[in-house]
C-alpha positions, 0 to 999 in steps of 0.5 A, a space after each residue: 500500500 502506497 500512502 502519500 501526501 496530497 500536493 494540493 491540500 497535504 492530506 494523506 491518501 492511498 496513492 493508486 496512480 496518476 497525479 499526486 493528489 487525493 480523490 477529493 482534490 481530484 473531484 474538485 479539479 474535475 468540477 473546475 474543469 467542467 466550469 472552465 469548459 462551460 465558460 469557454 463555450 459561453 465566451 469563446 473570445 475570452 483570454 487565458 487570464 480572463 478564464 483563469 480569473 473567472 474560474 479561479 484556476 491558474 493559467 498553468 492548470 489551463 495550459 496543462 489541460 490544453 497540453 493534455 488535449 482536454 481543452 481545444 480552442 477555435 482558430 479565431 480564439 486569442 488563446 494559443 500555446 507554443 509547440 514544444 519542438 518548433 515554437 509555432 502557436 497551436 490550439 491544443 496538444 504538445 506539437 504542431 501538425 508539421 512536427 507530428 508528421 516529421 516525428 511520425 515519419 522519422 519513427 517509421 524510417 527508423 523501424 523499417 527493416 533493412 532489406 536483407 540480400 536474398 539467400 543464394 539459390 540452391 544448385 539445381 539437381 540434374 535429373 538424369 544424374 547417375 548415383 552410386 551406393 557405397 558398400 
């Protein structure tokens, strides 16, 4: 049994995996997420600071939800984060489409099997060959 302190409230809890927060703080965070999601639906042009102030959520938490692809913004939204590879502005996730494609192509090339040379063909037997038995 793994018992840890919640990084949010400091209470002890039985850690089962995931973020290092207790179930009650996790439920509270999920409620905040649902509130943020509803606020964004009602205010699609709101800035990150406005969303943070109105919903009592840190901008770092908002960025984390965007990186986890839990939040996604439209193209006309002023909110955007930087691609972790090239720095281009993206609306959700960690990487822009170009970096995703480059990474996928590089991975596909790295796992391709090398073309092995074909094994030499065995000599064809002559059908009319004479055979001798050793006695």
